[in-house]
C-alpha positions in Angstrom: 14.8 -26.8 2.1 16.0 -23.3 2.3 13.9 -20.3 2.4 14.9 -19.3 -1.1 13.6 -22.7 -2.3 10.7 -22.7 0.0 9.2 -19.1 -0.3 6.4 -18.0 2.0 3.9 -18.3 -0.6 4.6 -22.2 -1.2 3.4 -22.9 2.3 -0.3 -21.9 1.9 -0.5 -23.3 -1.5 0.1 -26.9 -0.4 -2.6 -26.4 2.3 -6.3 -26.3 1.9 -8.6 -24.1 -0.1 -8.2 -20.5 0.6 -10.1 -17.2 0.3 -9.8 -14.9 -2.7 -8.1 -11.7 -2.2 -9.4 -8.1 -3.1 -6.7 -5.4 -3.2 -8.4 -2.0 -3.4 -6.2 0.5 -5.2 -8.3 2.8 -6.6 -8.1 5.7 -4.3 -6.9 9.2 -5.0 -4.1 9.2 -2.5 -5.1 12.7 -1.4 -3.3 12.6 2.1 0.0 12.3 0.1 -0.6 15.7 -1.5 1.4 16.2 -4.7 3.1 12.7 -4.5 -0.1 11.1 -4.6 -1.3 13.2 -7.5 2.2 12.3 -9.4 2.2 8.7 -8.9 -0.7 6.3 -7.5 0.5 5.3 -4.0 0.4 1.6 -4.8 3.1 2.2 -7.3 5.4 4.5 -5.1 8.8 2.7 -4.7 9.2 1.0 -1.4 12.9 0.2 -1.1 13.6 -1.9 -4.4 10.0 -2.5 -5.4 6.7 -0.8 -5.8 4.1 -0.8 -2.8 1.8 -3.0 -4.6 4.5 -5.9 -4.7 4.7 -6.3 -0.8 0.8 -6.7 -0.7 0.9 -9.2 -3.6 3.6 -11.3 -1.6 1.4 -11.2 1.3 -1.8 -12.4 -0.8 0.3 -15.3 -2.3 1.2 -16.1 0.9 -2.3 -16.9 1.8 -4.2 -17.4 -1.3 -4.4 -18.8 -5.0 -6.1 -15.7 -6.2 -6.0 -12.0 -6.2 -7.9 -9.3 -7.8 -6.7 -5.6 -8.0 -9.4 -2.9 -8.1 -7.5 -0.1 -9.9 -8.0 3.2 -11.6 -8.1 3.7 -15.5 -4.8 5.2 -15.6 -3.0 2.7 -13.7 -4.4 -0.3 -15.5 -1.9 -0.4 -18.3 0.9 -0.6 -15.9 -0.5 -3.6 -14.0 0.4 -6.1 -16.9 4.1 -5.2 -16.8 4.0 -5.4 -13.2 2.3 -8.6 -12.8 4.8 -10.0 -15.2 7.6 -8.5 -13.1 6.3 -10.0 -9.8 5.7 -13.3 -11.3 9.8 -13.4 -12.1 10.4 -13.9 -8.3 6.8 -15.1 -7.2 4.6 -17.8 -7.5 3.8 -19.2 -11.2 0.6 -18.2 -12.8 -1.0 -21.7 -12.2 -0.5 -21.4 -8.5 -1.6 -17.8 -7.9 -3.9 -16.1 -10.4 -3.9 -12.0 -10.7 -6.5 -10.0 -12.4 -7.7 -6.7 -12.0 -11.1 -4.6 -12.7 -11.4 -0.8 -13.3 -13.2 1.4 -10.8 -14.0 4.6 -12.8 -14.4 6.8 -9.9 -13.2 6.3 -6.4 -16.1 6.1 -4.2 -15.0 4.7 -0.9 -13.7 1.4 0.4 -17.2 -0.2 0.3 -17.6 0.5 -3.1 -14.0 -1.0 -4.2 -14.6 -4.1 -2.4 -18.3 -4.6 -4.0 -16.6 -3.8 -7.4 -13.8 -6.7 -6.8 -15.8 -9.2 -5.0 -15.2 -12.6 -6.5 -17.9 -15.1 -6.7 -20.3 -15.5 -3.9 -18.1 -16.6 -1.1 -16.0 -14.8 1.8 -13.3 -12.7 0.7 -9.9 -11.6 2.1 -9.3 -7.7 1.6 -5.6 -6.4 1.7 -5.5 -2.7 1.6 -2.2 -1.7 0.0 -1.8 1.5 1.7 -0.6 -0.7 4.7 2.4 -3.0 4.8 2.8 -5.8 7.2 6.2 -7.8 7.6 4.5 -11.2 9.0 4.3 -13.2 5.8 0.8 -13.4 5.8 0.5 -15.1 9.4 -1.9 -12.5 10.5 -4.3 -13.1 7.6 -4.1 -17.0 8.3 -5.2 -16.5 11.8 -8.0 -14.1 10.5 -9.2 -16.9 8.1 -9.1 -19.7 10.9 -11.3 -17.3 13.1 -13.7 -16.9 10.3 -13.8 -20.6 9.7 -14.5 -21.2 13.3 -17.3 -18.6 13.9 -18.7 -17.9 10.2 -18.4 -14.3 10.9 -16.5 -11.5 9.4 -13.0 -10.5 11.0 -11.1 -7.4 11.5 -7.5 -6.6 12.1 -7.0 -4.4 15.0 -4.2 -2.4 16.6 -3.6 -0.8 20.0 -2.7 3.1 19.2 -2.7 6.2 21.4 -6.1 7.5 21.8 -5.5 10.8 19.9 -4.6 8.9 16.7 -8.1 7.3 16.7 -9.6 10.5 15.6 -8.1 10.2 12.3 -8.7 6.5 11.9 -11.7 3.8 11.8 -12.0 2.1 15.0 -13.6 -0.8 16.8 -15.2 -1.0 20.3 -14.9 -4.6 21.5 -15.7 -7.4 24.0 -13.7 -10.2 25.2 -14.3 -13.6 23.3 -12.1 -16.0 25.7 -13.3 -19.0 23.9 -11.4 -17.8 20.9 -8.3 -17.6 22.2 -5.5 -15.0 23.0 -5.9 -11.7 21.1 -9.2 -12.4 19.4 -12.3 -10.1 20.4 -16.0 -9.6 19.5 -16.6 -6.4 17.9 -19.6 -4.3 19.1 -19.6 -1.5 16.4 -17.2 0.3 14.1 -16.7 4.1 14.2 -15.2 6.3 11.4 -12.8 9.0 12.8 -14.6 9.7 16.1 -14.1 13.1 17.5 -14.3 11.5 21.0 -12.9 8.0 20.7 -14.9 5.3 22.9 -12.8 4.2 25.8 -11.0 1.0 25.0 -11.5 1.3 21.3 -8.9 -0.1 18.9 -7.9 1.2 15.5 -8.8 -1.0 12.3 -6.0 -1.8 10.1 -6.3 -2.6 6.4 -6.9 -6.5 6.7 -10.3 -7.9 6.6 -12.2 -11.1 6.3 -15.5 -10.5 5.0 -18.3 -13.3 5.2 -20.2 -14.0 2.1 -23.3 -12.1 3.2 -21.5 -8.8 3.4 -21.9 -8.7 -0.4 -25.7 -8.1 -0.1 -25.2 -5.5 2.4 -22.6 -3.6 0.0 -25.3 -3.9 -2.6 -27.8 -2.2 -0.6 -25.2 0.3 0.9 -26.2 4.3 0.6 -23.5 6.7 0.2 -22.4 8.5 3.4 -22.1 12.3 4.2 -18.9 12.5 1.9 -20.8 10.8 -1.0 -18.3 7.5 -0.4 -19.6 4.0 0.4 -17.9 3.0 3.6 -17.2 -0.8 4.2 -17.6 0.0 8.2 -21.3 1.0 7.6 -22.2 -2.1 5.6 -20.6 -4.3 8.3 -22.4 -2.3 11.1 -25.6 -2.9 9.2 -24.7 -6.7 9.5 -24.2 -6.5 13.2 -27.7 -6.0 14.0 -28.4 -9.7 12.6 -27.7 -12.4 14.6 -25.8 -13.9 11.8 -23.7 -10.8 11.4 -21.4 -11.1 14.4 -17.9 -9.6 13.7 -14.7 -10.5 15.4 -11.3 -8.9 15.8 -7.7 -10.0 15.8 -5.4 -7.7 17.7 -2.2 -7.5 15.9 1.0 -6.2 17.2 3.6 -7.2 14.7 5.3 -4.8 12.2 3.0 -2.4 10.6 3.9 0.6 8.0 1.4 3.2 6.8 2.0 4.4 3.1 -1.0 6.7 3.3 0.7 10.0 4.5 4.0 11.6 3.4 5.4 11.1 6.9 4.2 7.6 7.0 5.7 6.8 3.5 9.0 8.3 4.3 9.1 6.4 7.6 8.3 3.1 5.9 10.9 3.6 3.3 13.6 4.6 6.1 12.9 1.7 8.3 12.7 -1.0 5.6 15.8 0.1 3.9 17.6 0.2 7.2 16.4 -3.2 8.1 17.5 -4.6 4.6 21.0 -2.8 5.0 21.4 -4.0 8.6 20.5 -7.7 7.4 22.8 -7.8 4.5 26.0 -6.3 5.6 27.2 -9.2 8.1 26.4 -11.7 5.4 29.0 -9.7 3.2 31.7 -9.9 5.9 31.0 -6.3 7.2 30.7 -5.5 10.9 28.2 -2.8 11.6 26.6 -1.4 14.6 23.1 0.2 13.7 21.0 2.3 15.6 17.6 3.2 13.9 17.1 7.1 13.9 15.0 8.7 16.5 11.6 10.1 15.1 11.1 13.8 15.5 12.3 15.5 18.9 
């Protein structure tokens, strides 16, 4: 069977039961400046489709159900987008999509609590970040959760200076869980002085079922937002609240800033063009443009 006949989402749908997916897409997009004010970032075009399509495709590769947490102004568009996604994605009886409205953005923790499906563990895909791995990272994270019962976060090695603008994790080795898997000691939001050896958190989470109660009890932070990292840190003090991380080094694109958005579009468009030209009988030598000098 060819790739076209056997798309990525079909592989997981034939396997055992999967976790429901929450896609928190109700942020204001302030880091994008006027672009974020004019167009919700999850609707920004990325090559030939809106950004949310990339994340829905990843969700369909690992789950049977996804819920989008959205803003009131965006909700009417989602019905049309869902229909368009289904034209090339899994049918409704194999991958269910619904959405709930978050009236006012109040942090990732609040969005996840608003979108929580049932009482079991959840998989969270933040649509600001696009991965190019067809769900392999998420499947590995779900497997670590099933083996340990703990929450699992996706982590990435970045230069220390970049940690000052990101959430990060301090970690310990977990050799019994395999290469690239670590135990998380603590989570820190945008540290002024990043801890030595800390890893950046990227927008993929498997949340154990008991995190739901921690989110309900969560108090707003200094900016008035409910941070998911604070709920997870509160669980770490409990013996049953141990967290784990999977270190990811594959394709990763950040749509959260103007520079990140432009870089994402340029790189994905270049990769698409480079892949298609030889099949059309065109010989091409491609060099990815250098980033700023």
